C-alpha positions as CSV (number, residue, x, y, z in Angstrom):
1,X,-0.1,-0.1,0.0
2,X,2.9,2.2,-0.2
3,X,4.9,3.7,-3.2
4,X,5.2,7.3,-4.6
5,X,1.6,7.8,-5.1
6,X,0.7,7.0,-1.5
7,X,3.3,9.7,-0.2
8,X,2.1,12.5,-2.7
9,X,-1.3,12.5,-0.8
10,X,-0.6,13.8,2.6
11,X,0.2,17.3,1.4
12,X,-2.9,17.5,-0.8
13,X,-5.2,16.2,2.3
14,X,-3.4,19.3,4.6
15,X,-4.0,21.7,1.6
16,X,-7.9,20.8,1.5
17,X,-8.3,20.7,5.3
18,X,-6.6,24.3,5.6
19,X,-8.8,25.4,2.9
20,X,-11.7,24.1,4.3
21,X,-10.5,25.6,7.7
22,X,-10.1,29.3,6.2
23,X,-13.5,29.0,4.4
24,X,-15.2,28.3,8.0
25,X,-13.4,31.3,9.5
26,X,-14.5,33.6,6.7
27,X,-18.0,32.1,6.8
28,X,-17.9,33.4,10.4
29,X,-16.5,36.8,9.2
30,X,-19.6,37.1,7.1
31,X,-18.9,35.5,3.8
32,X,-22.0,33.0,4.4
33,X,-22.1,31.2,1.1
34,X,-18.1,30.7,1.4
35,X,-18.7,29.1,4.7
36,X,-21.3,26.9,3.9
37,X,-19.5,25.8,0.6
38,X,-16.5,25.0,3.1
39,X,-18.5,23.2,5.5
40,X,-20.0,20.9,2.6
41,X,-16.6,20.2,1.4
42,X,-15.3,19.3,5.1
43,X,-18.0,17.0,5.3
44,X,-17.4,15.3,2.1
45,X,-13.8,15.3,2.9
46,X,-14.2,13.4,6.6
47,X,-16.9,11.1,5.0
48,X,-14.5,9.8,2.5
49,X,-12.1,9.6,5.3
50,X,-14.6,7.6,7.5
51,X,-15.5,5.2,4.4
52,X,-11.8,4.5,3.7
53,X,-11.0,3.6,7.2
54,X,-14.0,1.3,7.2
55,X,-12.9,-0.3,3.6
56,X,-9.1,-0.8,5.0
57,X,-10.4,-2.2,8.2
58,X,-8.3,0.5,10.0
59,X,-10.7,0.8,12.9
60,X,-8.0,1.5,15.8
61,X,-8.2,5.3,15.0
62,X,-11.6,5.6,13.5
63,X,-12.0,8.1,16.6
64,X,-10.2,10.9,14.9
65,X,-12.0,11.4,11.3
66,X,-15.4,10.4,13.1
67,X,-15.0,13.1,15.5
68,X,-14.0,15.6,12.9
69,X,-16.9,14.4,10.4
70,X,-19.5,15.2,13.5
71,X,-17.9,18.6,13.9
72,X,-17.9,19.4,10.3
73,X,-21.7,18.3,10.3
74,X,-22.4,20.6,13.3
75,X,-20.7,23.8,11.3
76,X,-22.6,23.0,8.3
77,X,-25.9,22.8,10.2
78,X,-25.2,26.0,12.1
79,X,-24.3,27.6,8.9
80,X,-27.4,26.6,7.1
81,X,-29.5,27.5,10.3
82,X,-28.1,31.1,10.4
C-alpha cells in the first residue's frame, strides 16, 4: 500500500483541510456562502476518510475522522440555520 503515489497524498489532504478551515473562518466573518461551501467540502472530506478507514479495516483510530466528521456536520448545520 505504499509507493510514490501514496506519499503525494498527505500534502494534498493538508491543503484541502486548511482551505476548509479558512473557508469556515471567512464564513464566521460574514462570507456566508463561502462558509457553507467550506462546511460541505469538509463533510465530504471526512465522510470519505471514514469510508476509507472502514474499507481498509483500520478501526483503531476511527475516532479521529469520526469526530471531525461530526464537527463538520455540526458546523454545516449551524451555517445553514443562520
